C-alpha positions in Angstrom: 33.0 7.5 7.2 31.5 10.5 8.3 27.7 10.9 8.2 26.8 7.6 8.1 26.0 6.5 11.3 22.1 5.7 12.5 21.2 9.1 13.4 22.3 10.4 10.5 21.1 8.3 8.1 17.3 8.6 10.0 17.7 12.5 9.3 18.8 12.2 5.9 15.7 9.7 5.5 13.2 12.3 7.2 14.8 15.3 4.8 14.4 12.6 1.5 10.8 11.9 2.4 9.1 14.6 3.6 8.9 13.9 7.4 10.5 17.0 8.3 9.0 20.5 8.9 6.1 19.1 10.0 4.7 17.6 6.3 1.6 15.9 7.3 -1.8 15.2 6.1 -4.9 14.9 8.2 -7.8 12.8 8.2 -9.1 14.1 4.5 -5.8 12.7 3.1 -4.0 14.1 0.0 -5.7 15.8 -3.0 -4.8 14.0 -6.2 -1.9 12.3 -6.9 -1.2 9.2 -4.3 -3.3 9.2 -1.1 -0.1 8.0 0.5 3.3 10.1 0.9 6.8 8.4 1.3 6.7 8.8 5.3 3.2 7.8 4.9 4.4 4.6 3.5 7.5 3.8 5.5 5.3 4.1 8.6 2.4 1.7 6.6 4.8 -0.5 6.3 6.3 -0.7 9.7 2.5 -1.3 11.2 1.7 -4.2 8.5 4.9 -5.7 9.0 4.4 -5.3 13.0 1.1 -7.2 12.3 2.3 -10.0 10.7 6.1 -10.1 8.8 5.2 -9.5 5.0 7.3 -10.0 2.3 7.4 -6.7 -1.0 4.7 -8.3 -2.9 2.5 -9.1 0.0 2.7 -5.6 1.1 1.5 -4.1 -2.2 -1.5 -6.0 -2.7 -2.1 -5.4 1.4 -2.1 -1.7 0.7 -4.4 -2.3 -2.6 -6.7 -4.1 -0.6 -6.8 -1.7 1.9 -7.4 1.6 -0.8 -10.3 -0.3 -2.2 -8.1 -0.5 -5.4 -7.1 3.1 -5.6 -4.1 2.6 -4.7 -1.2 -0.1 -5.2 2.2 1.3 -4.9 4.5 0.3 -7.6 7.7 -2.2 -7.1 10.0 0.9 -7.4 8.1 2.6 -4.9 7.8 -0.7 -2.5 11.0 -1.8 -3.0 13.7 1.4 -2.3 11.1 2.4 1.0 11.8 -1.1 2.2 15.6 -0.6 1.4 15.7 2.1 3.5 13.8 1.0 6.3 16.1 -1.7 6.5 19.3 0.5 6.3 17.5 2.5 9.3 17.1 -1.0 11.2 13.7 -0.4 11.9 12.8 -3.8 9.9 14.9 -6.8 9.2 14.9 -9.8 6.3 14.1 -13.0 6.8 14.5 -15.6 4.2 11.6 -18.2 4.3 10.7 -20.3 1.5 13.1 -18.4 -0.8 10.9 -15.2 -0.3 12.4 -12.5 1.6 10.3 -11.7 4.3 10.2 -8.2 6.7 10.2 -8.6 10.4 9.8 -5.5 12.4 13.1 -5.2 14.6 12.8 -3.0 18.3 14.0 0.0 16.9 10.4 -0.5 14.2 8.0 -1.0 17.1 9.5 2.2 18.7 8.8 4.2 15.9 5.7 2.7 15.5 4.7 4.2 19.0 6.5 7.0 18.8 4.8 7.7 15.3 1.2 6.5 16.7 -0.7 10.2 16.1 0.2 9.5 12.4 -0.2 6.0 12.4 -3.3 6.0 13.5 -4.0 9.0 11.0 -3.2 7.0 8.1 -5.0 3.9 8.6 -8.0 6.3 8.9 -6.8 7.9 5.5 -6.9 4.8 4.2 -10.8 3.6 5.8 -11.6 6.8 4.2 -10.4 5.2 1.1 -12.4 2.3 1.3 -16.1 4.5 2.4 -15.3 6.7 -0.9 -15.1 3.5 -3.2 -18.8 3.2 -1.8 -20.2 6.7 -2.4 -18.5 6.9 -6.2 -20.4 9.0 -8.7 -22.3 6.7 -11.0 -20.7 8.4 -13.9 -17.1 8.5 -12.9 -16.1 6.3 -15.3 -12.4 6.1 -14.1 -13.0 5.0 -10.7 -15.6 2.5 -12.0 -12.4 0.9 -13.7 -10.5 0.7 -10.3 -13.3 -1.1 -8.9 -13.7 -3.4 -11.2 -10.2 -3.9 -11.5 -9.9 -4.8 -7.8 -13.1 -7.0 -8.1 -11.2 -9.3 -10.7 -7.5 -9.4 -9.1 -9.7 -10.4 -5.5 -11.9 -12.7 -7.1 -8.6 -14.7 -9.1 -6.8 -14.6 -6.2 -9.7 -15.9 -3.7 -8.5 -19.0 -2.1 -10.7 -21.1 -4.1 -10.2 -20.2 -7.1 -10.0 -22.7 -9.9 -10.2 -22.9 -13.8 -14.0 -23.1 -13.5 -14.0 -19.4 -11.7 -11.6 -17.8 -13.7 -12.7 -18.6 -17.6 -16.1 -17.3 -15.7 -14.5 -14.1 -14.6 -13.2 -13.9 -18.5 -16.3 -14.6 -19.3 -18.3 -11.9 -17.6 -15.0 -9.8 -18.9 -15.6 -10.6 -22.2 -19.4 -9.3 -22.0 -19.4 -6.0 -20.1 -15.9 -5.4 -23.5 -19.0 -6.6 -25.9 -21.5 -4.2 -24.2 -19.0 -1.5 -24.1 -17.8 -1.9 -27.4 -21.7 -2.1 -29.0 -22.4 1.7 -27.6 -23.0 4.6 -30.4 
């Protein structure tokens, strides 16, 4: 079929995902919107699965963790990106314990090497997001809510999370809700 070779798919991927024409964001990141573009997400996914094979939900959680909870890609963004990465032979899927785990391929490793400067810039932006979380305006309610959500999710997922821990989290959240509701 015309135009369905690997090279053609790669060209379409780059055009679709804003990778043609030098569309790169420097260390300062994007202003507004998502902190990662689709092309950045593709490279970040490859970088993360080069560290260790991961399944889709683990990738979503890891990106949320590395952005200090400020960005969590939706499954509607993550899974199509993973599908395209597979179509380009940059990753392969293996089923382990009933979960599809993504493993980087030789082509994926080559792509990471070609895009090393961009991958480094993406990781620098993620580190900037983490640092930005430390210097938040105390009057910024939205950021405080994101930080609280991240803390709750991280604590509830903790390796020693048990019923007692979960009840304590609920009690803290209920007390905070009551205190906020009492403001007039």
